[in-house]
MARTI-869035 format. One record per residue (C-alpha): residue in three letters; x, y, z. Coordinates in steps of 0.02 Angstrom, whole numbers, plus 50000, padded with zeros to 5 digits. Layout:
AlaXYZ
...
***
This chain:
Met507735042751689
Glu507885035051863
Pro507225043252023
Thr508365049152161
Pro508315041652336
Glu507235056352393
Gln505745048952304
Ser504545037152390
Pro505425020352401
His503795010752397
His503265018452232
Ala504615014652106
Tyr504875025551954
Pro503545019851828
Asp504605018151672
His503145010251579
Trp502355027651576
Glu503745033851463
Ala503185035551282
Asp503695043251117
Val502225051651031
Val501905059650862
Leu501195077250879
Arg499915085550768
Asp501205093150651
Gly502105076550625
Gly503555079750743
Thr503915068150888
Ala504115071351074
Arg504405061151230
Ile503195059851376
Arg503895054151543
Pro503605056051729
Ile504385071151813
Thr505745067151941
Thr506735076952070
Asp508145078651944
Asp507045089951838
Ala507115105551947
Glu508225115551829
Arg507255109851676
Leu505625115151758
Val506285132451802
Ser506975134851626
Phe505335129051550
Tyr504315140851659
Glu505405155651612
Gln504955152951428
Val503075152951460
Ser502165169351426
Asp501395179551565
Glu499675176151490
Ser499915157251497
Lys500555158551676
Tyr499015168551721
Tyr497875155451644
Arg498775142051744
Phe498785150451915
Phe497315162751898
Ala498485177051948
Pro500115185051894
Tyr501465172351934
Pro503105177751856
Arg504225164451932
Leu504175148252031
Ser504715148452212
Asp505855135052283
Arg504335127752367
Asp503415127052201
Val504875118452117
His504985105652256
Arg503115102352247
Phe503085100552059
Thr504575088752052
His504195077352201
His502855064552169
Asp502335048052243
Tyr501695041952072
Val500035037052150
Asp499135051852229
Arg500265065052153
Val500895062751975
Gly501735074551853
Leu502145071051670
Ala503215081451554
Val503365082351365
Thr505175084451312
Ile506095088351150
Gly507975088451152
Gly507905084451337
Glu506995100751379
Phe505205102851439
Ile503915109851318
Gly502365105151419
Thr501835097951587
Val500295090651668
Arg499975086151849
Tyr498595078151949
Asp498295078052136
Arg497045065852211
Ile495665074652308
Asp494155069952413
Asp492365075952398
Thr492815092652478
Gly494265095852359
Arg495615092652490
Pro497145081452460
Ala496715063152484
Ser497295045452456
Ala496435029852392
Pro495025025052393
Ala494635042952338
Asp494395041852150
Glu494455059952094
Ala495955070852053
Glu496245088952008
Val497205091151845
Ala498145105851771
Phe499165108651612
Leu500485120851554
Val501195121351377
Gln502545132951310
Asp501775145951196
Ala502965141451054
His502275123651055
Gln500435127551077
Gly499375121350933
Arg500465105850906
Gly499305094451005
Val500435093651159
Ala499025095851285
Ser497925083151196
Ala499315070151203
Leu499625074051386
Leu497775072051426
Glu497765054651348
His499285049151448
Ile498835056951615
Ala497085049351600
Ala497845032051573
Val499005034451723
Ala497535040051830
Arg496485024851782
Glu497945013651826
Arg498015021751999
Gly496145019852030
Ile495605037551986
Arg493985038451889
Arg493685057151869
Phe494685072851835
Ala494155089951899
Ala494845105751822
Glu494605124351850
Val494845134651691
Leu494665153351664
Pro493285157251537
Ala494535166351426
Asn495655150951415
Asn494775144351260
Lys496215133151206
Met496185123151367
Ile494295122051370
Lys494385115251192
Val495655101951243
Phe494455095351374
Arg492925097051263
Asp493715088151114
Gly494425073751215
Gly492855063451192
Tyr492645059451377
Thr490975061151464
Gln491035078051550
Arg490035090251654
Arg490275109051654
Ser489735122851772
Phe490205140851805
Glu490755144151983
Asp491625159152063
Gly492175166451897
Ser492895150451823
Val492305135651722
His492245119751826
Leu492475104151721
Thr492265086051776
Leu492845072251658
Asp492405053851678
Leu493995044651628
Glu493195028451572
Pro493565027151386
Thr492065029451272
Glu491795025751089
Lys491955044251059
Ser493585046251156
Leu494325031251066
Ala493775038250898
Val494525055250942
Gln496155047050995
Arg496295036750837
Gly495835051550728
Arg497225061750806
Glu498425047250786
Gln497975045650602
Arg498205064050563
Ala499835065350660
Glu500635049750586
Ala500055054250410
Arg500785071550432
Ser502435064350494
Val502615054450332
Gln502025069050227
Arg503395079950302
Leu504685067150247
Leu503985065550070
Ala503675084050036
Pro505115093750115
Gly505485111750068
Ser507355108550079
Val508515093450081
Ala510295091550143
Val511305076450089
Ile512535073050231
Gly514025063250170
Thr514075069949993
Gly515705064149914
Arg516955076449845
Thr517205065249693
Pro515905056649585
Gly515245040149650
Gly514745034349822
Val513045034149904
Gly512915052449953
Arg513455059149784
Thr512275047049696
Val510785052949798
Leu511215071049763
Arg511325068149576
Asn509675058749581
Leu508875073549668
Leu509495085049531
Ala508995073149391
Ala507215071949456
Gly507055090949457
Tyr506735092549644
Thr505805108949672
Gly506525112649843
Arg508205119149899
Thr509615106449906
Tyr511255106750002
Ala512805095950000
Val513565093250172
Asn515225085150213
Arg516375089950355
Ala517845085450242
Phe517455098950114
Asp518805111850086
Glu518385128350168
Gly518455137050000
Leu517195125249917
Ala515595135049885
Thr514605123549770
Leu514575105649714
Asp513635100249558
Gly512855117449559
Val512165117549736
Pro512825125549896
Ala514145115149986
His514375116150174
Arg515435107750307
Ser513975106950431
Leu512135111350444
Gly512575126050554
Glu513305134850403
Ile511635134350311
Asp510625150350335
Glu508925141650341
Gln508125127150432
Val508295111150332
Asp506735100250325
Leu507485083350275
Ala509225076250295
Val509825061150196
Ile511245053350295
Ala512545043550197
Val514025042150316
Pro514765026850403
Ala513765020450551
His515035026650680
Arg514815044450616
Val512915044150611
Pro512655049750793
Glu513665065550759
Ala512625069050604
Val510985065950695
Ala511485077650836
Asp511925091150708
Cys510225088650626
Gly509285089250791
Glu510165104950852
His509745114050690
Gly507905109750678
Val507885096150545
Gln506165088150538
Gly506575070750473
Leu507965058850424
Val508265046050288
Val509725035350348
Leu510535025650206
Ser512005020150312
Ala512185001550345
Gly512984992550491
Tyr511524991650611
Ala510364977650666
Glu510734967550510
Arg512484965150584
Gly511994956850748
Val511854961250933
Glu513024976150931
Gly512174983250778
Arg510464981250857
Glu510984991751005
Leu511695005050887
Gln510025005250795
Arg509015007350954
Glu510145021451011
Leu509935029550840
Val508045029650858
Arg508125036051037
Gln509295049950985
Ala508235055450836
Arg506615055150934
Ser507385065351074
Tyr507525079450947
Gly505765076750878
Met506325068550715
Arg505665052950628
Ile506805040850535
Ile506675030850376
Gly507985017150389
Pro509335013950433
Asn510005003650288
Ala508655011750182
Phe508595013149993
Gly507755030150000
Ile506125039149962
Ile505265046149807
Asn503825058349782
Thr503315061349602
Ala502085075649636
Glu502395089449511
Thr502605102049652
Val503935091249737
Arg504825079449615
Leu505875071649753
Asn507035056949718
Ala508045055349878
Ser508505037349841
Leu509795026549755
Ala508595023249610
Pro509505030049456
Glu507895036249375
Ser506365043349459
Pro504795033649408
Ala503435041949307
Arg502075050949400
Gly500625039349437
Arg499295034349562
Ile500165019849652
Gly500995021749823
Leu502355008949863
Phe503125004150030
Thr504444990650050
Gln505514984250193
Ser506814977750071
Gly507944988149960
Ala508174973649839
Ile506294970949826
Gly506074989649806
Ile507274989749659
Ala506354975049580
Leu504654983249602
Leu505234999949533
Ser505964991049382
Gly504414980349355
Leu503224995149365
His504335005149247
Arg504344991049118
Arg502454990049125
Gly502265008749098
Ala501545011949272
Gly501895027349376
Leu502035030149562
Ser501415043649678
Ser502645039449817
Phe503945026649864
Ile504725022350033
Ser506055009150056
Ala506195007950245
Gly507704996450261
Asn507774990250441
Arg506124999250476
Ala506755005750643
Asp505445019450650
Val504305023550502
Ser503345007750462
Gly502005000750349
Asn500695006750473
Asp501325024650452
Phe501255022550263
Leu499445016750275
Gln499025032150378
Tyr499805043050243
Ser499025033550097
Phe497305035050173
Glu497415054050162
Asp498485056350008
Pro497395062249862
Asp498765057349738
Thr498735038949789
Asp497375027349726
Val498185010549768
Ala499385006249909
Leu500644992249878
Leu501634985650027
Tyr503014972650039
Leu503104967950224
Glu504174955450316
Ser503254958150480
Leu501694967150539
Gly502464974150698
Asn500784978450776
Pro499534966950687
Arg498024973750781
Lys498414991350725
Phe498844985550550
Thr497174976950525
Arg496254992150594
Leu497165004250479
Ala497054992550330
Arg495174990450353
Arg494915009250355
Thr496065012350206
Ala495354997950105
Ala493625005450124
Val494165019650008
Lys495635012849907
Pro496414995649875
Val497824989349987
Val498904975549909
Val500144966450021
Val501524953849993
Lys502084946150157
Gly503874939750162
Ala504534928150299
Arg502824919650298
His503404903850384
Ser504874909850488
Gly503924922850589
Thr505414934650592
Asn505394952850643
Pro506354967350566
Pro508144967650630
Gly508234976050799
His506384975050840
Ala505754967051000
Val503914964650960
Pro502884948950995
Val503074935450863
Ser501404928950804
Arg501154910250831
Ile499704908850712
Pro499934900050544
Asp500164910150386
Thr498474904250324
Thr497684912350475
Val498624928550443
Ser497974928250265
Ala496184925650323
Leu496314940150445
Met496994951350308
Arg495544946650197
Gln494344950950337
Ala495134968350342
Gly494944970550154
Val496794968150115
Ile497214960249947
Arg498514947349998
Val499584940549856
Asp501054928649860
Thr502364936849749
Val502944954049698
Thr502454949749519
Glu500664946849575
Met500744963149672
Val501214972749515
Asp499884963549413
Ala498514967749539
Gly499134985549564
Leu499074989349378
Leu497294983249360
Leu496664992149517
Ala497545008549477
Gly496925009349298
Gln495225000949294
Pro493555002449385
Leu493034989149508
Pro491984975049436
Ala490174974049489
Gly490244955049497
Pro491174939249443
Arg490444937549266
Val491824938649135
Ala491734940448947
Ile493204933348848
Leu493564938248670
Gly495064936948555
Asn495834930248396
Ser496464913848470
Glu495284899948520
Ser496644891248621
Leu497124906848718
Gly495284910148750
Leu495064892548821
Leu496584894648933
Thr495834910848998
Tyr494144902349024
Asp494944888349125
Ala495924900749228
Cys494324910249269
Leu493484894449331
Ala495004890149437
Glu494934907349520
Gly493074906249559
Leu492494918149422
Arg491004915149307
Pro491654916249129
Arg490534916548976
Pro491034905448831
Pro492494913648740
Ile492104923448583
Asp493304918148446
Leu493584932448323
Thr494714920648222
Thr496484924348169
Ala495824935048028
Ala495104947848149
Ser495654965648119
Pro495914979048253
Gln494204985848204
Asp493444968748241
Phe494254969448413
Arg493554986748442
Asp491794981748392
Ala491814965748497
Leu492494974748650
Ala491224988748633
Glu489824975748622
Ala490454966548776
Leu490584982548876
Ala488794986848831
Asp488164969348879
Gly487324969449048
Thr487664950949075
Cys489534953049105
Asp490514962949235
Ala492264962649160
Val493104959048994
Ile494724950048955
Val495404952548780
Thr496594939248714
Ala497714942648566
Ile499044934048464
Pro500034941948321
Trp499264943448148
Val500154932948019
Gly500334939847844
Glu500234930247681
Asn502104927347686
Gly501964918847856
Glu502774932947954
Ala501984943148092
Glu501414960048031
Thr502294975248104
Gly501414988648201
Asp500134976548273
Gly500354982748450
Gln500095001248415
Val498594998448302
Leu497734986248422
Ala498064997448571
Glu497225011948482
Ala495715001248438
Leu495494994648615
Thr495715011848690
Lys494365018948577
Ala493175004848625
Val493465008148811
Ala493245026848785
Gly491485023848724
Gly490985009448835
Ser490315006949010
Ala491335007149171
Lys491924989149172
Pro493704983249198
Val494644977649044
Ala496254967549040
Val497254961448892
Val498164944848876
His499394944848732
Val500674932948664
Glu502184940548579
Ile501334956048510
Gly502754968248507
Gly502414985248581
Leu500624981548636
Ala500914983648824
Glu501934999448794
Ala500635006548676
Leu499215003148797
Ala500205011348936
Ala500615026548829
Ala498835028348768
Ser498195030748945
Ser499745034549046
Thr499575043549211
Ala501245051949184
Ala501465068249093
Pro502985066048980
Arg504495076549025
Pro506325075148980
Arg507435065749099
Thr509265067749137
Ala510325052249138
Ala510865047049312
Pro512215035349374
Arg511855017449422
Ala511275014049600
Ala512675012049725
Ser512785000449874
Pro512255008650039
Glu513955003950109
Ala515055009249965
Gly515855026249988
Ala514685030150131
Asp515675045250188
Arg515695053350018
Ala514565067749973
Ala513365074149840
Thr512625090449780
Thr511005100249769
Ala509545105049660
Pro508975121649586
Glu508155134849694
Ala506475128349751
Thr504805135249707
Lys503865140949860
Asp502225133549801
Arg502615115549843
Ala501525101449908
Gly501525104250093
Thr499725104750149
Thr498805091150239
Ala497555081650133
Pro495735079650183
Ala495515067750329
Thr494145057550244
Pro494435053250062
Ala492905051549954
Ala492375033649925
Arg491565028149763
Thr489715024749782
Gly489355019649604
Pro490185015649439
Thr491245029149360
Ala490565037149204
Pro491385031049045
Gly492715041548965
Thr492525049548796
Ala494295053748744
Thr495015045548589
Ala496645036348594
Ala497505050248500
Ala496885063048626
Ala497365051848770
Leu499155049548714
Gly500325055648850
Thr498945063748954
Pro498705060349139
Ala497185050949200
Ser495965060649308
Gly495655050249460
Asn495465031749485
Pro493755023549485
Ala494435008549580
Ser494885018849731
Gly493595032449724
Thr494945045749735
Pro494285061849661
Ala494915068149495
Asp495895084249477
Ala494915097949562
Thr495245109449415
Ala494405097949289
Asp492765102649210
Pro491405094249315
Glu490355091449159
Thr491745081549073
Pro491695062749106
Pro493325055649173
Arg494535048749045
Pro494775029849040
Gly496175022749143
Arg497625013049070
Ile497214995649007
Pro498394983249089
Ala499214970148979
Tyr499814953049038
Pro500934940148954
Ala499954925449025
Ala498104921949050
Glu498344915749227
Arg499124932149282
Ala497744942849210
Val496374931849281
Arg497184931249453
Ala497274950249458
Leu495464951649403
Ala494914938749532
Glu495744949049669
Ala494824964449606
Val493164954949609
Lys493424949149788
Tyr493974966349843
Ala492464974649760
Gln491324962449849
Trp492164966550015
Arg491944985149980
Arg490094983049948
Gln489874973250108
Ala490954985050211
Ala489814999350162
Val488494991650276
Pro489484984850424
Gly488914969750523
Lys488274970950701
Ile488174960850860
Pro486364955650890
Glu485564963751041
Phe484724947651096
Leu486404941851165
Asp486334954951302
Asp484804946951381
Thr485614929851401
Ile487384934651453
Asp487964936651632
Glu489564946551608
Ala489764951051793
Gly489484933051847
Ala490784926851724
Ala492024940051785
Ala491784934351965
Leu492074916151916
Ile493654920551821
Glu494344930851965
Thr494034916652087
Gln494784903351975
Leu496344913551937
Ala496574917852121
Thr496664899352162
Ala497824894852019
Pro499464887652084
Asp500354893851928
Pro500364912751904
Arg500354909551716
Gly498584902951731
Arg497714886151729
Pro496544875151627
Leu494784873351695
Thr494004857051742
His492524850851642
Asp491274857151771
Glu492164873951789
Ala492164876251600
Arg490314871651591
Glu489894884551724
Leu490894898551642
Leu490234895051467
Gly488474893951537
Arg488594912151592
Tyr488654916351407
Gly487234904951355
Ile488374890951292
Asp487674874651358
Val488924860251366
Arg488154842951382
Pro488704835651549
Thr489784820051567
Leu489874808551716
Pro491464799051763
Ala491444780251744
Pro492964773151836
Asp492194755751835
Pro490714746651753
Glu489564749751902
Ala489884768351897
Ala489544768251710
Val487874759551736
Ala487384771751873
Ala487854786551764
Ala486834779951619
Ala485334777251731
Arg485484795251788
Leu485664802351613
Gly484464790451523
Tyr484794778751378
Pro485434779151244
Val487154785251299
Ala488914786951234
Leu490414779051321
Lys492064787451280
Thr493814789551344
Thr494494806551396
Ala496344802351407
Pro497324815851313
His498044803651186
Leu496314796851144
Arg495254812651156
His494184815251000
Arg494944799650919
Ala493444789150875
Asp494524780950741
Leu495554772550878
Gly494024764450955
Gly493924775851106
Val492084780251079
Arg490524769251087
Leu488924777451028
Asp487074773551045
Val487304761651191
Ala485474756651216
Asp485414747551384
Glu486394741151533
Glu486924724951449
Ala487604734251299
Leu488474746551413
Arg489374733051513
Arg489894724451352
Ala490544740851279
Tyr491494744751439
Gly492364727851434
Glu492824729751250
Leu493514747051282
Thr494644741951425
Asp495194725851339
Leu495684735551184
Leu496464751351253
Gly496974748751434
Lys496454750651614
Pro495074762751665
Ala496344773151763
Glu497274776151600
Leu495744778951491
Leu494734790051608
Pro493074784451533
Val491494795051547
Val489664792751504
Gln488674805951411
Ala486884806651347
Met486754804751159
Ala486484820351055
Pro485404821850899
Arg486304816550742
Gly487124830150639
Val488764836750572
Asp490254836650691
Thr491114853550694
Val492434862050800
Val492384879950864
Arg493904888050944
Ala494464904851010
Ser496214909551061
Ile497264924851098
Asp498854927350998
Ala500124938951080
Ala500334948750918
Ala498704947050822
Gly497454947150965
Ala495904936450993
Ile495464924950847
Leu493874914950818
Ser494044898950715
Phe492844886450639
Gly492964870250541
Leu492264852750526
Ala492914840750659
Gly494194827650613
Ala495124826050449
Pro494454841750360
Ser495184853650489
Glu496594843150562
Leu497284835050406
Leu496784846950267
Gly496864863150366
Asp495114867950310
Thr494814880550448
Ala494154898450437
His494654912750551
Arg494004929850602
Leu494614943050722
Val493634945750883
Pro492424954050911
Ala491474945650771
Thr489884952950697
Asp488374943650630
Arg489124945150456
Asp490794938350515
Ala489934923250592
Ala488934919850434
Glu490494921250325
Leu491514910650445
Ile490464894950421
Arg490264897850234
Ser492104901050194
Ile492784883550229
Arg492944872050079
Ala491864858850161
Ala490434871150192
Pro489244862050071
Val489124848050201
Leu488184860250312
Phe486944865350176
Gly486254848850113
Trp487684841450013
Arg487194826149909
Gly485404826149972
Ser485764826850159
Ala484704837750271
Pro485384855550294
Val485914858950473
Asp485424873350587
Thr486724886150533
Ala485794899950626
Ala486124891050791
Leu487934888850740
Glu488114907450701
Glu487374911650871
Leu488624900250957
Leu490064908850867
Leu489424925850920
Arg489254920451102
Leu491014913551108
Ser491684929251024
Arg490824939851154
Leu491544929351296
Val493364931251244
Asp493114949551198
Asp492334953651367
His493604943551466
Pro495384943651395
Glu495884931751536
Val495024918051435
Val496544914651327
Ser495914898951240
Val494274889651216
Ala493964873951115
Leu492204867251088
Glu492404850051012
Pro491404842050947
Val489934853550916
Val488604842650834
Val487494853450724
Ala485824845050687
Pro484414850550572
Gln483654858450727
Gly484854865450856
Leu486594860050907
Thr487464851351050
Val489154855451125
Leu489854838751182
Gly491574844051242
Ala492394860151301
Ser494114865151363
Val494514882351431
Arg496134890051489
Leu496274905651595
Ala497834916351614
Pro498294934451646
Pro497934943051480
Pro499424947651371
Ala499824966051359
Arg498934974651216
Ser499834986951105
Asp498274993851021
Val497415001351172
Gly497885015351289
Pro498605032051240
Arg499525034951077
Arg501345029651076
Leu502705024350957
Pro503555007450983
Asn504785008151127
Tyr506665005451110
***
């Protein structure tokens, strides 16, 4: 919304203050500056506020606003006087205003740094977190305008407003003066205020997804009058799944006399329905979607699933349609899954929602699945179904215009029915936020990710987010740091998900292998070694082994304290006539299940070759899905086919549906889960009670004295697949153990760091930069800046001619190094541009002549002289800021290992002491640092300290956009930084700081 000419011309309308936010109940609203065009909206808003709220705002009865009040509250200079409004459907539901004041409380201008603040929220919207969101945004605006403190006068009876200020997390002072509470808030963000903000964000975004997955009523807009088409298919799938809520078929083309369709009420518009609909599934052509969205918004629909195609996947025009779709939906407070979505599924018994094109709802299970691709979603649903696995929830987001993988992580973190989160992503959108959310979620339950478009760096159609420039290997390393299980294919995702959802986490990498095939056992043994596991020699039960032999051997392995996991390998039994015996799978599954029921809490996986029915029998023996009859459903239809046709509804809903918010902090497993005791016969068809891999609690109604039943035993058709899944579980379990005691930044750094001095240097150097995009520092400038953080760079002296070289060496002391600094020869000792251990003047003159004869004139080579450093291992340490991922710290050995082989490790900044230690140990060439082949181990403690100092520098000063320390020679005692390059630039905008907001369109 643009300002009118009446507003201050020298303070343009700050459109960057506009933001869409998710409120506490999961609905959305828009926050924007108030302008002179808002007079009528303000008056209408005020008329809907109760007399009590008006009294709390003005400390006296104030039934209406005068013309003077309206003028004052709608005319701002956006510096000393600022007003923000929260809007839904274009109308105000809340406002906040600050006025800059001086020490006496009178109106003032800068440099006064205090402002008086006041809020007003419509009574109907109180309790939704409107005031809390306004406080975050007005505080950010105030800091931008140089205001450091808010002052507020609140009546003692206004407990809600006092609570908003108290719970904000800001440092505050309170006093009681003249019958009111006087509050002063310091606006500098604190750890507490940031934690409060992120906690509110998590609960709001989780609730917004929960509202979509557990609606009390669903309307399918675009339900066809004849069988077939997208809308009719979705409606039939809702009915087939046994959705517990109320369902409606909506199509403006219905005959006026049509009352029901497929047994559910049929209507021409939402206005004809006598209740508020929670979720609308839109299956009409793209040009009719705006009309449908407006109808939904005007009748209080809470969320949308847009199956319609024809948006950003179709090019520039489609991208603009998609952005307008999101803007329109958010203006009404609705969130969107899609467009071009495949749909959503919730298998909870109290919901049973299949609002998707999947012809059959998956079994109930403990796996949550999010995918950006409908095709991948279909493949994953099919693969999980074949393997006997169930789902808790499923979201296929299509173009991912609004609800994203980050939202799904927020929901999965809270959802007590989800033990493992699987995500297929083609972009991270906000990588900083993703890694933060993934780290928190992975601390209580596994997060498995397949990343598509790994090398193209594409974004979802229609999105304008920064494209990360970092290599895919770096992205993978950063995911690992956050505890994410990164796999390469959807098959590996299913393999890992099955193991993690059904088995406890391994306590270590030791693996027992047993089976009736020596060859298959050896293949499994080799695969374990290749994945970094520690297998014991395979136990060959011989081909004559019976199911009872398998049971006894597995029970013995589970009781053995020298192994942490067991892989069972099996081939078919061959009878005397040379044919495989029938029923092998069922009998073996029962034997293995009985062994697990009486064993310890170790993960078990089965590798089988052509044993018919084994995987199905194992799944059935410990299935998480309660069996129930299913109604046949039609095949999935294309999102574009018959898009303006309609569908029907489900039986009358039960009121007692899943609609409550889950606990904010799921319980994390602190020890191994007790073994189960149920027999295979008793376990047939019964749901599992919680997942030891995630730590999610079992059913609250279960007898606390009864040990949890064993999870399903996953079966794999190849040894490599089973071992890879187990290896991921081992690495994840190790990460979980380490994450339980987080790393820290050593306090000794504070005593040797001059943060203020570095800031002054950076400000001066950027102020003198001829290019507003920044500048590289000279060698001396880089040495000075790095020195402020305790990073000593060995000086170099220019040597433009032999005499200057001799003088420099005399100043530094022999022995010295003579090297070129021309860009094409930098760090290229292999090209002859470096002469080491030059012992005296004669040797120096000779080396200088050889260098110039071989490579060119001194003016081209830019030679320098440097004192020799103690011998050691040459390494390279870098830090850089990626526009999407943030600041990244990197380490590797100098030369071929890092440049040719890509053997470089990465961590996000700020790095802790544990991150630094892991960084130098995670490269493949790390043994070189620890005494490889009899060499002396180097001073890795000094190297870790250097990494921490550099991390602190780029974290404290985002203007330092890149640093390269090369080479860093690490000796048995100490290290020497021989070269450094630093670049300064205005820091890129960060999307993970500041007040909560959804991505802008």
